[in-house]
C-alpha positions as CSV (number, residue, x, y, z in Angstrom):
1,M,-74.5,-6.1,133.2
2,T,-72.6,-6.6,129.8
3,P,-75.8,-6.4,127.4
4,P,-76.9,-9.6,125.4
5,T,-74.4,-9.8,122.4
6,A,-71.6,-11.4,120.8
7,S,-70.6,-14.6,122.1
8,Q,-68.0,-13.9,125.1
9,P,-65.8,-16.2,126.7
10,E,-67.0,-18.0,130.1
11,G,-65.6,-16.5,133.3
12,G,-65.6,-14.3,136.2
13,T,-69.2,-14.3,137.0
14,G,-69.2,-16.4,139.9
15,T,-71.8,-18.4,138.5
16,E,-71.0,-22.2,137.4
17,S,-71.9,-22.8,133.0
18,L,-75.3,-23.1,132.7
19,I,-74.6,-24.2,129.2
20,G,-76.5,-27.1,127.9
21,R,-78.8,-27.0,130.8
22,T,-82.4,-26.3,131.0
23,I,-83.8,-22.9,132.8
24,G,-87.5,-23.3,134.0
25,E,-87.8,-26.4,132.1
26,R,-87.9,-24.5,128.6
27,Y,-85.0,-22.7,128.3
28,K,-82.5,-24.6,126.6
29,V,-79.0,-22.5,127.3
30,T,-76.6,-22.8,124.5
31,A,-74.0,-19.7,124.8
32,L,-72.9,-17.1,127.1
33,L,-73.1,-13.9,125.9
34,G,-72.2,-11.3,128.8
35,S,-71.3,-11.1,132.3
36,G,-70.5,-8.9,135.2
37,G,-70.6,-8.3,138.9
38,M,-74.2,-9.2,139.8
39,G,-74.2,-12.5,136.8
40,A,-74.7,-13.6,133.5
41,V,-76.5,-13.4,130.3
42,Y,-76.9,-16.2,128.5
43,A,-78.3,-17.1,124.5
44,A,-81.2,-19.9,124.9
45,I,-83.8,-21.4,122.9
46,D,-87.3,-21.2,124.1
47,E,-88.1,-24.8,123.6
48,R,-91.7,-24.4,123.7
49,L,-92.2,-21.6,121.2
50,E,-88.9,-22.2,119.2
51,R,-87.3,-18.6,119.1
52,E,-84.0,-17.4,120.7
53,V,-84.2,-15.5,124.1
54,A,-81.7,-13.9,126.3
55,V,-81.6,-15.4,129.8
56,K,-80.0,-13.2,132.6
57,V,-79.3,-14.9,136.0
58,V,-78.0,-13.8,139.4
59,R,-74.8,-15.2,140.1
60,G,-74.9,-18.1,142.5
61,S,-73.6,-16.2,145.4
62,L,-75.7,-13.7,145.2
63,A,-78.8,-15.5,144.8
64,M,-79.4,-15.7,148.8
65,E,-78.4,-12.1,149.3
66,P,-81.3,-10.1,150.0
67,T,-79.9,-6.9,148.3
68,A,-79.1,-8.7,145.0
69,V,-82.3,-10.6,144.8
70,A,-84.4,-7.4,145.3
71,R,-82.3,-5.2,142.9
72,F,-83.2,-8.2,140.4
73,V,-86.7,-8.4,141.2
74,R,-87.0,-4.6,140.6
75,E,-85.5,-5.2,137.0
76,A,-88.3,-7.8,136.2
77,R,-90.9,-5.7,137.7
78,A,-90.1,-2.4,135.9
79,S,-89.3,-3.5,132.4
80,A,-92.4,-6.1,132.7
81,A,-94.4,-2.7,133.1
82,L,-93.2,-1.0,130.2
83,Q,-94.2,-1.7,126.8
84,H,-92.1,0.4,124.2
85,P,-89.9,-0.5,121.4
86,A,-86.8,1.2,122.6
87,V,-87.4,-0.9,126.5
88,V,-86.2,-4.5,125.9
89,T,-88.8,-6.9,126.3
90,I,-89.5,-9.6,129.3
91,H,-91.1,-12.5,128.2
92,D,-90.6,-14.5,131.9
93,A,-89.2,-14.9,135.2
94,G,-89.0,-17.1,137.6
95,W,-86.6,-19.6,140.2
96,S,-84.7,-22.5,138.7
97,D,-83.1,-24.7,141.0
98,G,-82.5,-21.8,143.6
99,L,-81.1,-19.9,140.7
100,P,-83.3,-16.5,139.9
101,Y,-83.7,-15.6,136.2
102,I,-85.0,-13.0,133.9
103,V,-86.1,-14.1,130.1
104,M,-86.0,-11.2,127.1
105,E,-86.0,-10.9,123.9
106,R,-82.3,-11.5,122.5
107,L,-80.5,-8.4,121.1
108,H,-78.1,-8.5,118.1
109,G,-75.7,-5.5,118.0
110,E,-73.6,-3.1,119.8
111,S,-73.4,-0.7,123.0
112,L,-73.6,2.8,122.5
113,A,-70.9,2.9,124.8
114,A,-69.1,0.3,121.7
115,R,-69.9,2.8,119.3
116,L,-68.5,5.9,120.9
117,R,-65.2,4.0,122.0
118,R,-64.4,3.7,118.2
119,A,-65.4,7.4,117.0
120,R,-67.6,10.1,117.4
121,V,-70.9,9.8,116.2
122,G,-72.8,12.6,113.8
123,A,-75.1,14.9,115.3
124,Q,-77.9,13.6,113.3
125,F,-77.5,10.0,114.6
126,A,-77.1,10.9,118.4
127,V,-80.0,13.1,117.6
128,Q,-82.5,10.5,116.7
129,T,-81.0,7.9,119.2
130,M,-81.4,9.5,122.1
131,S,-84.7,11.1,121.0
132,R,-86.0,7.3,120.4
133,V,-84.8,7.0,124.2
134,L,-86.5,10.4,125.5
135,D,-89.7,9.0,123.9
136,A,-89.4,5.6,126.0
137,L,-88.4,7.6,129.5
138,A,-91.4,9.7,128.6
139,V,-93.5,6.4,128.6
140,A,-91.6,5.4,131.9
141,H,-92.3,8.7,134.2
142,R,-96.1,8.6,133.0
143,A,-95.9,4.9,134.5
144,G,-94.1,6.6,137.3
145,I,-90.6,4.8,136.8
146,V,-87.4,6.7,136.8
147,H,-84.4,4.7,135.1
148,R,-81.7,6.6,137.5
149,D,-78.9,4.5,135.6
150,I,-78.7,6.1,131.8
151,K,-75.4,5.8,130.6
152,P,-74.0,4.8,127.2
153,E,-73.4,1.0,128.3
154,N,-77.1,0.7,129.3
155,I,-78.3,2.4,125.4
156,F,-78.2,-1.3,123.1
157,L,-78.2,-0.3,119.3
158,C,-79.7,-3.1,117.6
159,S,-78.5,-4.5,114.1
160,P,-79.4,-3.8,111.2
161,D,-80.8,0.3,111.6
162,D,-79.4,1.3,114.9
163,A,-82.6,1.0,116.3
164,P,-81.9,1.7,120.5
165,K,-83.0,0.0,123.2
166,L,-82.8,0.9,126.7
167,L,-81.3,-1.7,129.5
168,D,-81.1,-2.4,133.2
169,F,-84.1,-0.8,135.0
170,G,-82.0,-2.7,138.1
171,V,-81.9,0.2,140.0
172,A,-85.1,2.4,138.9
173,S,-87.3,4.2,141.4
174,V,-90.9,3.5,141.0
175,T,-93.6,6.1,142.3
176,Q,-97.0,4.1,143.1
177,P,-100.5,5.6,142.4
178,S,-100.8,7.2,145.9
179,G,-97.3,9.3,145.3
180,D,-95.3,7.2,147.3
181,A,-91.8,6.4,146.0
182,M,-90.4,2.4,145.9
183,R,-86.8,2.9,146.0
184,L,-83.9,-0.1,145.7
185,T,-81.9,2.9,148.0
186,E,-82.9,5.2,151.0
187,T,-82.6,9.1,150.5
188,G,-79.2,9.6,151.1
189,A,-77.9,7.1,148.6
190,G,-76.3,7.9,145.4
191,V,-77.6,5.7,142.9
192,G,-76.2,5.1,138.8
193,T,-73.0,6.1,137.3
194,P,-71.2,9.3,138.3
195,L,-70.5,10.6,135.0
196,Y,-73.9,10.5,133.5
197,I,-76.1,10.7,137.3
198,A,-77.7,14.1,138.1
199,P,-75.8,16.4,141.1
200,E,-78.9,15.9,143.0
201,Q,-78.3,12.0,143.0
202,L,-75.1,12.5,144.1
203,K,-76.4,14.8,147.1
204,G,-78.5,11.9,148.0
205,E,-81.9,13.4,147.1
206,A,-85.0,11.7,146.1
207,A,-84.4,11.1,141.7
208,T,-86.8,12.7,139.8
209,A,-87.9,12.4,136.2
210,Q,-85.5,15.3,135.9
211,A,-82.5,13.5,136.6
212,D,-83.1,11.3,133.5
213,V,-83.1,14.3,131.8
214,Y,-79.9,15.4,132.8
215,S,-78.4,11.8,132.3
216,I,-79.8,12.0,128.7
217,G,-77.5,15.4,128.3
218,A,-74.9,14.0,129.8
219,V,-74.7,11.3,127.0
220,L,-75.5,13.5,124.3
221,Y,-72.4,15.9,125.3
222,E,-70.2,12.6,125.3
223,A,-71.5,11.7,121.7
224,L,-71.3,15.0,120.0
225,S,-68.3,16.2,121.6
226,G,-66.3,13.0,122.0
227,R,-65.4,13.4,125.8
228,P,-67.3,13.7,129.2
229,A,-69.0,16.4,130.3
230,Y,-66.5,16.5,133.5
231,A,-62.9,15.8,133.4
232,A,-61.7,14.7,136.8
233,R,-58.8,12.7,138.4
234,T,-60.7,11.0,141.5
235,L,-64.1,9.9,142.3
236,P,-64.3,12.8,145.2
237,E,-62.9,15.3,142.6
238,L,-65.8,14.3,140.2
239,Y,-68.4,14.0,143.0
240,V,-67.2,17.7,143.9
241,K,-67.0,19.3,140.7
242,K,-70.9,18.1,139.9
243,I,-72.2,19.6,143.0
244,T,-70.8,22.9,143.1
245,E,-69.2,23.8,139.1
246,P,-71.5,24.1,136.2
247,P,-70.3,22.1,133.0
248,P,-68.2,23.3,130.4
249,S,-71.0,24.4,127.4
250,L,-71.0,22.0,124.9
251,A,-69.8,25.1,122.4
252,S,-66.7,25.0,124.1
253,A,-66.0,21.1,122.5
254,G,-65.1,23.1,119.3
255,T,-67.9,21.5,117.0
256,D,-69.7,22.9,114.7
257,L,-73.4,22.3,116.3
258,P,-76.4,24.4,115.6
259,A,-76.5,26.9,118.7
260,A,-80.3,25.3,119.3
261,L,-78.7,21.9,119.9
262,I,-75.8,23.3,122.1
263,D,-78.8,25.2,124.2
264,I,-80.5,22.3,124.6
265,V,-78.0,19.9,126.0
266,D,-76.1,22.9,128.3
267,R,-79.7,23.2,129.9
268,S,-80.5,20.0,130.5
269,L,-77.1,19.8,132.4
270,A,-78.2,22.7,134.5
271,R,-77.2,21.6,138.1
272,D,-80.7,23.1,139.1
273,P,-83.3,20.9,137.8
274,A,-85.7,23.3,137.5
275,Q,-83.9,24.9,134.8
276,R,-83.6,21.6,132.7
277,P,-86.1,21.0,129.9
278,A,-89.4,20.0,131.8
279,G,-89.5,16.4,131.0
280,A,-88.5,13.5,128.8
281,D,-91.1,14.9,126.3
282,V,-90.4,18.3,126.3
283,M,-86.9,17.7,125.5
284,R,-88.0,15.1,122.4
285,A,-89.8,17.7,121.3
286,E,-87.2,20.5,121.3
287,L,-84.6,18.3,120.1
288,A,-87.4,17.7,116.9
289,A,-87.5,21.2,116.2
290,I,-83.8,21.2,115.5
291,F,-83.8,18.1,113.6
292,A,-86.6,16.5,111.0
293,L,-87.5,14.2,113.4
294,P,-90.9,12.3,113.6
295,S,-93.7,12.7,116.3
296,A,-93.2,10.8,119.2
297,G,-94.2,7.3,118.7
298,T,-95.0,7.6,114.6
299,D,-91.9,6.5,112.7
300,A,-91.5,3.0,112.0
301,A,-89.4,2.1,114.5
302,L,-92.1,3.2,117.7
303,A,-94.9,2.5,115.9
304,A,-96.2,-0.3,118.4
305,T,-99.1,0.8,120.9
306,F,-97.4,2.4,123.8
307,S,-99.0,1.5,126.5
308,R,-98.5,1.5,131.0
309,T,-100.6,-1.9,131.0
310,P,-98.0,-4.5,130.5
311,S,-98.5,-7.5,128.8
312,P,-100.1,-10.4,131.1
313,D,-97.3,-13.0,130.4
314,A,-94.9,-10.6,131.6
315,V,-96.5,-9.4,134.6
316,R,-97.6,-12.8,135.9
317,S,-93.7,-13.7,135.4
318,A,-92.6,-11.0,137.5
319,N,-95.1,-11.4,140.0
320,A,-94.1,-14.8,140.4
321,L,-90.5,-13.9,140.7
322,L,-91.6,-11.6,143.8
323,L,-93.7,-13.9,145.1
324,A,-91.0,-16.8,144.9
325,A,-88.3,-14.2,146.1
326,A,-89.3,-15.6,149.9
327,T,-88.3,-19.0,149.4
328,P,-85.4,-19.4,147.1
329,T,-85.7,-23.4,147.1
330,P,-89.3,-24.2,146.3
331,S,-90.6,-27.7,145.2
332,P,-90.5,-28.2,141.4
333,T,-93.9,-27.6,141.0
334,E,-93.9,-24.4,143.0
335,R,-90.8,-23.7,140.6
336,R,-92.6,-23.4,137.5
337,I,-94.1,-20.3,136.2
338,T,-96.2,-21.1,133.1
339,Q,-97.2,-18.4,130.9
340,G,-100.6,-18.0,131.2
341,E,-100.6,-19.2,134.6
342,S,-103.0,-17.2,137.1
343,L,-100.7,-16.2,140.5
344,P,-101.7,-14.4,143.4
345,R,-100.8,-10.3,143.4
346,P,-97.5,-9.7,145.3
347,S,-98.6,-8.4,148.7
348,L,-96.8,-4.5,148.9
349,W,-94.3,-5.0,151.1
350,W,-92.4,-7.2,148.1
351,L,-92.7,-3.9,146.3
352,W,-90.0,-2.4,149.0
353,I,-86.9,-3.4,147.9
354,T,-83.0,-2.5,147.9
355,V,-79.6,-2.4,146.4
356,G,-78.5,-1.0,149.6
357,V,-76.4,1.9,150.6
358,L,-73.1,2.9,151.4
359,L,-71.8,4.7,154.5
360,G,-73.3,8.2,155.2
361,A,-74.6,9.0,151.1
362,G,-73.6,9.3,147.3
363,A,-70.8,6.9,147.8
364,F,-70.2,4.4,144.7
365,G,-68.3,1.0,144.2
366,W,-69.2,-1.3,147.2
367,R,-65.8,-1.9,148.9
368,Q,-64.9,-5.5,150.4
369,V,-63.9,-4.6,154.0
370,A,-63.1,-7.5,156.3
371,R,-65.4,-8.9,158.8
372,S,-63.3,-8.2,162.4
373,R,-64.5,-9.9,165.2
374,S,-62.9,-11.3,168.4
375,R,-61.4,-14.8,168.1
376,A,-62.2,-16.7,170.9
377,A,-65.2,-14.9,172.3
378,H,-67.2,-14.9,169.0
379,A,-66.3,-18.4,168.5
380,R,-68.2,-19.0,171.3
381,T,-71.1,-16.3,170.2
382,E,-71.5,-17.9,166.7
383,S,-71.4,-21.0,168.0
384,A,-74.8,-20.3,170.4
385,R,-76.2,-18.2,167.8
386,R,-76.2,-20.8,165.1
387,A,-77.4,-23.3,167.9
388,A,-80.3,-20.8,168.9
389,L,-81.6,-20.8,165.2
390,A,-81.5,-24.3,165.0
391,T,-83.0,-24.8,168.2
392,N,-86.6,-25.6,169.3
393,V,-88.0,-26.1,165.6
394,P,-91.4,-28.0,166.1
395,A,-92.0,-30.9,163.6
396,S,-95.0,-29.1,162.3
397,A,-93.0,-26.4,161.2
398,P,-93.7,-26.0,157.2
399,R,-90.6,-27.1,155.0
400,L,-90.4,-23.3,153.3
401,Q,-87.6,-21.5,154.9
402,P,-87.0,-18.1,155.5
403,T,-83.7,-17.7,154.0
404,I,-83.1,-14.2,153.4
405,G,-85.0,-13.3,156.6
406,L,-82.6,-15.4,158.3
407,R,-79.5,-14.2,156.7
408,T,-80.7,-10.5,157.4
409,L,-80.4,-11.4,160.9
410,T,-76.7,-12.9,160.7
411,Q,-75.6,-9.3,158.5
412,Y,-76.9,-7.8,161.2
413,H,-74.5,-9.5,163.8
414,D,-71.7,-10.5,161.4
415,A,-71.3,-7.4,159.1
416,S,-68.2,-5.3,159.0
417,G,-67.6,-2.1,157.1
418,S,-69.4,-1.1,154.1
419,A,-71.2,-4.5,154.2
420,R,-73.5,-3.2,157.9
421,S,-73.8,0.1,155.9
422,Q,-75.9,-1.8,153.4
423,L,-78.1,-2.8,156.6
424,S,-78.8,1.4,156.8
425,A,-81.8,0.7,154.1
426,T,-85.4,0.3,155.4
427,D,-86.2,-2.1,152.1
428,V,-83.8,-4.8,153.3
429,W,-85.7,-4.8,156.3
430,E,-88.9,-4.9,154.6
431,T,-87.6,-7.7,152.6
432,A,-87.1,-9.4,155.5
433,A,-90.1,-9.2,157.5
434,G,-92.1,-10.1,154.3
435,D,-90.0,-13.2,154.5
436,F,-90.8,-14.4,158.0
437,A,-94.6,-13.4,157.2
438,R,-94.1,-15.9,154.3
439,V,-93.8,-18.6,155.8
440,S,-95.7,-18.2,159.1
441,T,-99.1,-18.8,157.7
442,G,-99.4,-22.1,159.3
443,G,-98.0,-24.6,162.3
444,E,-96.1,-23.8,164.8
445,M,-93.0,-21.9,164.2
446,P,-89.5,-21.6,165.7
447,V,-89.1,-19.0,168.0
448,R,-86.3,-17.2,166.1
449,W,-88.8,-17.0,163.4
450,R,-91.5,-15.2,165.1
451,S,-89.0,-12.6,167.0
452,G,-86.9,-12.3,164.1
453,R,-90.0,-11.0,162.2
454,A,-91.1,-8.7,164.8
455,L,-87.2,-7.4,165.0
456,C,-87.3,-6.8,161.3
457,E,-90.7,-4.7,161.3
458,G,-89.1,-2.7,164.3
459,R,-86.3,-1.7,162.5
460,V,-88.4,-0.9,159.4
461,R,-90.1,1.6,161.7
462,V,-86.9,2.8,163.4
463,L,-85.7,3.6,160.1
464,R,-88.7,5.5,159.4
465,G,-88.7,7.5,162.3
466,D,-91.3,5.6,164.3
467,S,-90.5,5.4,167.4
468,P,-93.5,4.2,169.1
469,G,-94.3,1.6,166.4
470,A,-91.1,0.7,166.6
471,Q,-91.0,0.0,170.4
472,E,-93.9,-1.8,170.0
473,R,-92.6,-4.8,167.9
474,L,-89.0,-4.7,169.6
475,R,-91.1,-5.3,172.6
476,A,-93.1,-8.0,171.2
477,A,-89.4,-9.7,169.9
478,M,-88.0,-9.9,173.5
479,E,-91.3,-11.0,175.0
480,I,-90.9,-14.0,172.4
481,E,-87.3,-14.1,173.0
482,P,-86.3,-12.4,176.3
483,E,-82.4,-13.3,176.1
484,W,-81.7,-12.3,172.4
485,A,-79.2,-9.3,172.4
486,A,-80.7,-7.7,169.1
487,P,-83.9,-6.1,169.7
488,H,-82.6,-4.5,172.7
489,V,-80.0,-2.9,170.4
490,V,-82.8,-1.1,168.0
491,L,-84.9,-0.3,170.9
492,S,-81.9,1.8,171.9
493,E,-82.3,3.1,168.6
494,A,-86.0,3.6,169.0
495,L,-86.2,5.3,172.4
496,E,-83.1,7.8,171.3
497,L,-85.1,9.0,167.8
498,V,-87.8,10.4,170.6
499,G,-85.0,12.0,172.9
500,Q,-85.4,8.7,175.7
501,T,-81.8,8.7,176.2
502,D,-81.7,7.1,179.5
503,A,-83.9,4.5,178.7
504,A,-81.9,3.9,175.1
505,L,-78.7,3.9,177.0
506,A,-80.2,0.9,179.5
507,S,-81.2,-0.9,176.6
508,A,-78.0,-0.9,175.0
509,R,-76.5,-2.0,178.5
510,R,-79.3,-5.2,178.7
511,A,-78.0,-6.0,174.8
512,A,-74.5,-5.9,176.7
513,Q,-74.9,-7.8,179.1
514,L,-77.3,-10.6,177.2
515,E,-74.3,-10.9,174.9
516,P,-71.1,-9.7,176.4
517,S,-68.9,-10.8,173.3
518,W,-70.9,-8.6,170.7
519,W,-69.2,-5.4,169.9
520,L,-72.5,-3.6,168.8
521,P,-74.0,-2.9,172.1
522,V,-71.2,-1.5,173.2
523,A,-70.4,0.3,170.2
524,T,-74.3,1.8,170.7
525,L,-73.9,2.9,174.3
526,A,-70.6,5.1,172.8
527,A,-72.6,6.4,169.9
528,I,-75.2,7.7,172.2
529,H,-73.2,9.3,174.8
530,A,-71.2,11.0,171.6
531,A,-74.5,12.3,170.5
532,H,-74.6,14.3,173.8
533,A,-70.9,15.4,173.6
534,R,-70.2,12.9,177.0
535,D,-66.9,12.6,175.5
536,D,-65.7,11.3,179.6
537,E,-68.4,8.2,178.3
538,A,-68.1,8.0,174.9
539,V,-64.7,7.3,174.6
540,P,-64.1,4.3,177.1
541,A,-67.2,2.9,175.6
542,Y,-65.5,3.3,172.4
543,R,-62.2,1.6,173.5
544,R,-64.4,-1.2,175.2
545,A,-66.1,-1.9,171.7
546,L,-62.5,-1.8,170.1
547,A,-61.5,-4.6,172.5
548,L,-64.0,-6.8,171.3
549,A,-63.4,-5.9,167.3
550,P,-60.5,-4.6,167.2
551,N,-60.5,-4.1,163.5
552,E,-64.0,-2.6,163.0
553,P,-63.5,0.5,160.6
554,A,-66.9,2.1,162.3
555,I,-66.1,1.9,165.8
556,L,-62.1,3.4,164.7
557,D,-64.0,6.0,162.8
558,G,-66.4,7.1,165.6
559,L,-63.2,6.6,168.5
560,A,-61.1,9.3,166.3
561,L,-63.8,11.6,166.2
562,A,-65.1,11.4,170.0
563,L,-60.9,11.7,170.5
564,H,-60.8,15.0,168.6
565,G,-64.1,16.6,170.3
566,A,-62.3,16.0,173.7
567,M,-59.1,17.9,172.4
568,M,-57.0,14.3,172.9
569,D,-55.4,15.2,169.9
570,S,-52.4,12.5,169.6
571,E,-54.4,9.7,170.2
572,A,-57.1,11.1,167.8
573,D,-54.3,11.1,165.3
574,R,-52.9,7.5,166.1
575,I,-56.9,6.2,165.9
576,V,-57.1,8.0,162.5
577,A,-54.4,6.6,161.0
578,Q,-55.6,2.7,162.1
579,A,-59.1,3.5,161.1
580,L,-58.0,4.6,157.4
581,A,-55.6,1.6,157.0
582,R,-58.7,-0.6,157.1
583,D,-60.8,1.9,155.4
584,P,-59.5,4.9,153.1
585,D,-62.8,6.7,152.8
586,L,-64.2,6.8,156.4
587,V,-65.7,10.2,156.7
588,W,-65.4,11.4,160.2
589,S,-61.5,10.2,160.0
590,H,-60.9,12.7,156.9
591,V,-63.3,15.3,158.7
592,V,-60.7,14.9,161.7
593,L,-57.7,15.3,159.3
594,A,-58.9,18.3,157.8
595,E,-59.7,20.5,161.1
596,R,-56.6,19.5,162.1
597,A,-55.0,21.0,159.2
598,L,-56.9,24.0,159.2
599,E,-55.8,24.2,163.1
600,R,-52.5,24.4,162.2
601,N,-53.0,26.7,159.0
602,D,-52.5,24.3,156.6
603,P,-55.7,24.9,154.3
604,S,-54.3,23.1,151.1
605,T,-54.2,19.7,153.0
606,A,-57.3,20.6,154.8
607,L,-59.1,20.9,151.3
608,T,-57.9,17.4,149.9
609,E,-59.0,15.7,153.2
610,A,-62.5,17.2,153.6
611,T,-62.9,16.8,149.7
612,R,-62.0,13.0,150.4
613,A,-64.6,13.1,152.9
614,T,-67.5,14.7,150.8
615,G,-66.6,12.7,148.3
616,T,-67.7,9.8,150.3
617,S,-70.6,11.4,152.1
618,P,-72.1,14.5,150.1
619,R,-74.6,15.4,152.8
620,A,-72.0,15.1,155.9
621,A,-72.4,18.6,156.8
622,A,-69.4,18.7,158.7
623,A,-67.4,17.8,156.4
624,Q,-68.3,20.5,154.0
625,L,-68.1,22.9,156.7
626,A,-64.3,21.8,156.5
627,R,-64.5,22.1,153.1
628,A,-65.7,26.1,153.1
629,D,-63.5,27.1,155.6
630,A,-60.3,25.3,153.9
631,L,-62.1,27.2,150.4
632,A,-62.2,30.3,152.6
633,A,-58.8,30.0,153.8
634,L,-57.3,30.1,150.4
635,R,-59.2,32.8,149.6
636,R,-61.7,31.2,147.0
637,T,-64.4,33.3,148.2
638,P,-67.1,32.6,145.2
639,E,-66.5,28.8,145.9
640,A,-66.6,29.1,149.8
641,L,-69.8,31.4,149.9
642,E,-71.7,28.2,147.6
643,V,-70.6,25.7,150.0
644,Y,-71.3,27.5,152.9
645,R,-74.6,27.9,151.4
646,H,-75.0,24.0,150.8
647,V,-74.2,23.8,154.6
648,L,-77.1,26.0,155.7
649,A,-79.0,23.8,153.6
650,L,-78.3,20.7,154.9
651,I,-78.3,21.7,158.2
652,D,-82.0,23.4,157.6
653,T,-83.0,20.0,155.8
654,A,-82.0,17.4,158.7
655,P,-80.3,17.1,161.9
656,Q,-76.6,16.9,161.6
657,P,-74.1,15.0,163.6
658,G,-71.0,16.1,164.5
659,I,-71.2,19.8,163.6
660,S,-70.2,22.7,166.0
661,M,-73.5,24.7,166.3
662,S,-71.5,27.7,167.1
663,R,-69.7,27.7,164.3
664,V,-73.0,27.7,162.2
665,A,-73.7,30.1,163.9
666,L,-71.2,32.7,162.7
667,V,-71.3,31.3,159.1
668,R,-75.4,32.1,158.7
669,A,-74.8,35.3,160.2
670,A,-71.6,36.3,157.3
671,V,-73.7,34.2,154.5
672,A,-76.7,36.9,155.3
673,A,-74.3,39.6,154.8
674,D,-72.5,37.8,151.6
675,R,-69.4,37.5,153.3
676,L,-67.3,35.0,154.9
677,P,-66.9,34.1,158.6
678,P,-64.0,34.2,160.7
679,S,-61.8,32.0,160.6
680,R,-61.9,28.8,162.7
681,A,-58.9,30.0,164.7
682,A,-60.1,33.5,165.1
683,A,-63.4,32.4,166.2
684,D,-61.9,30.2,168.8
685,A,-59.3,33.2,170.4
686,I,-63.0,35.5,170.4
687,A,-64.5,32.7,172.3
688,A,-62.1,32.0,174.5
689,R,-61.6,36.0,175.2
690,T,-65.3,35.9,176.2
691,R,-64.9,33.0,179.0
692,S,-62.1,34.9,180.2
693,V,-63.9,37.9,181.0
694,S,-67.2,36.5,181.8
695,A,-66.1,33.1,183.9
696,P,-64.8,32.8,187.0
697,A,-61.1,31.4,187.6
698,H,-60.9,28.0,185.7
699,T,-60.2,24.9,187.8
700,G,-58.4,23.1,185.7
701,S,-61.0,20.6,183.2
702,R,-60.5,22.1,179.8
703,T,-63.4,23.8,178.2
704,R,-65.0,21.9,175.5
705,G,-68.0,22.2,173.1
706,T,-68.0,25.7,172.5
707,G,-65.6,26.1,169.6
708,S,-65.3,25.1,166.1
709,R,-64.5,21.4,166.4
710,T,-66.5,18.9,165.0
711,R,-68.2,17.1,167.9
712,S,-70.0,13.6,167.9
713,G,-73.0,15.4,169.2
714,G,-74.6,18.1,167.4
715,G,-74.6,20.9,170.1
716,G,-78.0,20.6,171.9
717,S,-81.1,18.2,172.7
718,R,-83.1,17.5,169.9
719,T,-85.1,14.7,168.6
720,R,-82.5,12.7,166.5
721,A,-82.9,11.7,163.1
722,P,-82.6,8.1,162.3
723,D,-79.1,8.3,160.8
724,D,-77.4,9.9,163.3
725,M,-75.6,6.9,164.4
726,G,-74.5,5.9,160.7
727,N,-71.4,6.3,161.2
728,L,-71.7,2.7,162.7
729,G,-73.9,1.2,160.5
730,L,-76.8,0.5,163.1
């Protein structure tokens, strides 16, 4: 989002012009200040207090999207929770004619990004600016808020003295007093801007205050040197470099800077968070020891009282926005958010909100992937489903509609590609469940509202790994609406979590019987079979799913991996080509290409394909293993060993789908001895000789599962992690 600065031409936001309109019955819009993918920022006059303000609104088409509203609400709450001269002040927030808005102070000046585009800034200016930002971050961190997206575009230099303001808390992570983190995305999802976020964020790990310290270091590096810390031609190359390579020292930029300053910046960019300055306040103190900086909070620009307690008006406005988020079309009286008005405190479930995740983890830039469906069959299904949503609505049903909850259910049924992967976030389902709960407080509810609430609550428990709790809520949904297929699909996930594979398969089959034209139940069957290396069952199930949704990238990706594991290479190659034509960033298809290249002794191509896969999903151990094997074949021993160690850490942290455990055993033994493991070809040859000596004569079927290939299954029975079916976005 472009910050509120000079007036710019209208256009590009998808939001109709608000100029001349009054928002919230008091803010008269006068000009467009900036626009972006989420919406727009307008100049306005607060007619009640007769002052200039900036009004930020969500783009019209996104105002009903759970993830977009969630991020918007999080920005309002996080900013309102902080009082600091270097944090933009939130005056008000609410809904106006179905449009969520935030009212903030009007800023005049330019972003640090705009300043850096013109010229490199002086060391004194850069250090003073970032020291003030660090001071604000120290307050935020003490309040349990991690910004997670610090970059030059989010640091605004206010006229006339260039006092900095930290903008855009839309992806902030908030920790409650209990210590539980509230995240806009699931752990495993990369958040922020790749050039500036910490390596642990790229790897999908939870962002701590040390991640913000890293980002400050990255901005300082660029401000002082005139270039980013890392240079890369593509995003995957950038991800790999940041995860595996230390950045060049600031000293290499050829600048005449104090050695102590170079040391601070270099340490702040350490890949290991423990090696960075211990916090924002510590880093500021270290900078103050080099330059003559005032103590934190004492200079003229920082003379205001710093408090973790937000202003009552800002809290009331942000809380009201949270309460209204469940009902985007309230009455005029309900829409009004008057400063000084006493409002109820929001329930905790509204604090768990999300911007969603992309397939796997650490992927950036949501891709617009075409919806795929079986034309005639799906048209009938769509008509029947919409009729089900509209039927049996009693006259006594409340006027308020669970718009976000119903939209989430629609997305679960219809979404495709990367849009579907956003549904892997717990907070999306908590928001939907809360939406249903809000309108279920009186009167007779439509059947789908009641069953939908139970399904959403069950899905939350699945994503948290709580199979018993999930089963209870999902069976409640089935009791309310026995002929609805969706609860049976989610129940199959819950059962598979605890190893009840036969029951999981039965539940998926029941879903397919209830809605034969829906591809997801059949794809779920395929994924369960594949997870247990049942290639003879997985491949035909994937083919049936593909017949229902011929263009669904996730099905093609899963089928490619199953065919690869089953040694059906010609068909696997064809399916990989089809899958990547629809979505060039599918993880498993690139893993298949990498392993096929290793098998024909082409490590350069293998490295390229594995890097593409790890760029999309850095925590996919199978992709990292292929990359390590390619590096080893290229005799890049130190890099290979480092990636092998990363693979073992991933496997030890959580179960990994698809990886060859026999290969992992060889890698573990070799790394323990600080040497490279045998190549895949050598390992498979040894395994083949062993089988020929110890086994009776082969009867014709190929022996599978003991070699180095990545399989759909993990190589043995185990309790499944919730994301093991993540390649389907289930």
